[in-house]
N, C-alpha and C positions, 0 to 999 in steps of 0.2 A: 504494500500500500504506500502511496506517495501523496504529498500535499502540493497542489499546483501553486498556491499562494502561502508559503510557510511563514512569511513575515507578518501575517495577520496575527500570529500568536503573541506578538509584542503588545497587543491590545488587552491581554489578560489582566494586568494590574490596573487597568483604567478605572474600575469602580473604587478601588482603594485610593487612587490619586484624587478622584472627584470628592470622596468623603473627607480626605485630608486637606485639600486645597480650597474647597467651596464651603462657605459658611452655611449652616442650616437656615432655612427660611423662618422668618419671624412669624409667630402665631398671633394673628390679630383677634382680639376679643370683641371688636365692634360688631354689634348686632347679634352677638351670640346669645343663646339661651342659657341663662344662669341657673345652675342646679346647686343648691346649698350643700348637698351631700355628695357632689361629684368626686371630690378628692378622696373621700372615704371609699367610694366604689372602685375607683381606679387602683388605689393602693391594695385593696382586697384582691382585685383581679390579678395583680402582678405578684402577689405574695405566694410563697410556696414553691416547691420544686417543679410542680407541673408547669407553671408559667415560664420558668427558666428552660425547661426541656423544650417547650413549644418555640421559644425564641431561637434556640440553637438549631432546631429542626428546620425552621424557616430559613435561617441563614445558610445552612448546608444545602437545602434544595435550591435556593436562589443562586448560590455559587455554582452548583452543578448546571443550572440552566445557562448561566453566562459561559461556562466552559464549553458546553455543547454548541451554543450559538457561534462562538469564535471558531470552534472546530469545523462547523459547517461552512463558515465564511472562508476558511482556508482551502476549501474545495478538495476534500480527500477523494482519491481515485484508486481503483485497483488496476494495476498495470500487468497485463498478461504476458506470456512468453512471446518472443519474436516469431512472427509469422511471415514467410516469404510471399511477396506479391507476384502475380503472374508477370513474367518478363515480357515486356513489349519489344520484341526483337524485330527481325526483318520478316517480310512477307514474300516467301519464295514459291513460285509456281514452277513445277517440273513438267515439261512437255516431252513425251517419249514416243518415238516412231514405232508403229506396229505394222508397217508395210511388209509385203511378202519377202523382201530382201533381208529383213531382220532375222529371218530363219536360216541364213547362210552360216555354215559351220567353218568359218575361217579363223576362229579363236580357239584357244585351248584353256581349259579350267581344270586344275589338278592333274595336268598331263593328258587329259582326254579332250578330243575335239568337241566343241560345244557351239551353240548358236550365238549370234551377236546379242540377241535379246537376253539370253541367260546371263551373259557376262555383264550387260548393262544393269540388269536387275541386281546382281550381286554387288556391283560397285555403288549403285544408287542407294541400296539399303544401308550401307555404311555411311553414306553422305547424309541420309535422312536421320539416322541415329545420332549423328553428331550435332544436328541443328536444334539442340535443346533451347527452348525459349523463342524459337521462330515459328511462325505459322507456315505450314507446308500445304501446298495444293498439288493436284495431279491432273494433267491433261493428256489424253491418249489420242493419237491421230493416225490415220492411213488415208482412205478415200475421203473421209471427213473427220473433223475434230470434235471431241466431246469432253465434257468435264467429268472426270471420274471421282475426284475428291475435292471439295471446296477447301479454302484456306482454313486450317485447323491446327490447334496445338497437339492433337492426338496423332503423334508420329507413328504409333503402332498401327493404327487403322490405315494410314496412307501406305505404309509398307506392305500391309496385307493386300490392299487393293492392287498395288503394283505387282505383287507376286501372282495374282490371279489373271493378269493380262496375258493374252495369247497373240501370236503372230497372225495377221490377217483377220483380226476380230471384226473390223468394219471395212475390209477390202484389201487390195494389194498395192494401191498407189500411195502417193505421199502429198498431203495437203499442208505444207508448212505455213503458208499464209493464214489459213483458217486456224491452225493451232495457236499462232501468235495472237490472232484476234480474240479467241476464246480466253486465253490467259490475260490479255489486256483488259477485257471486260471485268474480270474478277479482281484485278489489281488496281484499277483506276480509282476506286473509292478508299483505298488504304492510305495511311499517312505517307506524305512525300518523303523521299530519300530512303525509303525502306522497301521499294518495289523491285523485285528481281525475278527474272525468268531464265531458267536453264533449259535450253532446247537441244535435244539430241536426235540426230537422224543419220541415216547411211545413204541417202539418195538426194535427188533433186525434186523440187516441187513440180508435180505434174497432175495435180487434182485440186479441187476446192474452188471457191469463188474469190478469195482475197489474194492479191499479189503479195509475195513475201516482203518485198521492199516497201510497198505501201503500208503494210502492217507494221513494219519496223519504224517508219516515219510516224505513224500514229502512237507507237510506244514511246518514241523519243519525245513527242509533244506532251505526253503524260508523265515524263520523268521515270520511265521504266527501263532499267538496264537489262540487256539480253546477253547471256553467255551462250554461245553456240558450240556444239561438240559434233564433229564429224567422226563417225565410227566405221571401221573397216580395215582389214589388213592391207598391206602394200602389195606390190607385184610379187608373185610367187611362181616358182617353176612347178608345173603340174603335167601329168601324163594325159595326153589327148589322143584322139584317133589319128592325128597327124604327127604323133611323136611328142616328145617333151618340149613344152613351150612355156614362155613367160607370160603369165596372165595377170592383168590388173583387176583384182577382185573388187576394187572400189572405184571402178571407172564411172559409175553412175553418180558418185558423190559430187555435188555442186559446191565446191569449197569457195568459189568466188562469191556466190550469193551469201553463204554463211558468214564470210568475213565482212561483207558489206552490212549485213544485219547487225553484227556485233559492233562494228565501227560507228554505225549510225546512232546507236543507242548508248554508247559509252561503255560497252562491255568488251569481251575478248572472244576470239575464236580459238578452239583447241582441236587438235587432231589426235584421235585415239586409234593406234594400230595394234595394240595388244592389251591384255588384262592389266598389266602393271602401269601402262600408259594411261589407261582410263582412270585407275585409282589415283594416280598423280594429278590428273586434271581436276577431279573432285576435291582433292586436298588443296590445290591451288585456288579453286573457287572459295573454299573455306577461308583461305588467307585473304583473298580480295574482299570477301563479305564476311568478316568475323562475327561470331556469335557474341552477344553481350555476356561477359563472364562475371559481372558484379550485380547480381540480382538485388533489388530493393526489398527491404523488410519493414514490417510495421509491428508495433507493440500495441495491441488493442487496449483501450482504457474503458473502465466502467465507473461512472460517477457514483459516489457514495454519500454525498452531502445530505441527502434526504434522510439518512438514518439518524445522525445527531440532531438534525433539525426536527424530525418527528419526535425524538426522545425529549427534546427541549419543550415541545408543544405539550406533550403528555405531563411533564413535570410542572409546567405552568398551570395547567388545569388542576393538578393535585394541590399545588400551593394555594391557588385561589379558593379551592374547597376548604382547606385547613383554615384559612383566614376567615372565610364566611361562615364556618360551622357554628361558632358561638352565637352569631347573630341569628342564624336560622333556628337554633335551639330556643332562643328567647321568643322568637316570633311564633313558634309552634307550641310553646308551652302554654297550659291553661292558666288563666288569671286566678289567683287565690281569693276566696271570699273573706272579707274583713268583718268580724263579728261586732255587734253593738256594744 
């Protein structure tokens, strides 16, 4: 428990100072009703131990009332333990390509050939797990783009929805412009300087209604930074019907457009040719868009002034009753009959 205004306790000796410094008011007898035997009545009332006990009881109760009033004025509060506030970090939308080419097995995971999408999921899960305090959203796109997860603090749900994504879920083509547009729609109402889009694809935009560069200009106007990632292994020697040849497995990747999108919005373009490279890219984005590592905390306070104030009120009624009790007894007592 703490007192918000502890200096108020300096008022405790105030009644004693008033009694010591201020002279008692003079009692005027002008117009008073004179009772010849008044002195005899008052002396009888004050006589005996009962009168002294009542006097000390009144003084004790009055002192307690004053102490409680000063305590209430000092504003006592109960201060609870520190409670962390939700961290208002960045708002990060992730746009993941699900076109047919994402099923290509030109990556290796744990020494085994695996699809591009499987590697992307693995690296993206680590990225999502590290973004504690950020709102994360998920856009999936192929022939068309759709919102899979709105911006949320629940990173576990976003990761689960990403794991459930499948190649070709909505077609085989790539609508990069529509993916940017869907993400921009969700980010535009978020606080400025905290809007980030991470777009990952392995191809060129060949579907959708929005041109990628027009969508990038719209994102720039709204202060949204876009980090683009091009996925796909480099040229490799493979056996074909015409013998062993060098084949570029990422020949459909439109790096020029992805670079322009990133440059237009103040982001960066990254090229992921293997699993380690993709992990490094997400780590670099973490560095460029760091998570806030100093969460704010609050200690909730509960006001307690009404407890001493209520006790002072109860004691005031009690003291008033003690003072008025003799008068009430006299008023309610039956008058005695005087004989002839």
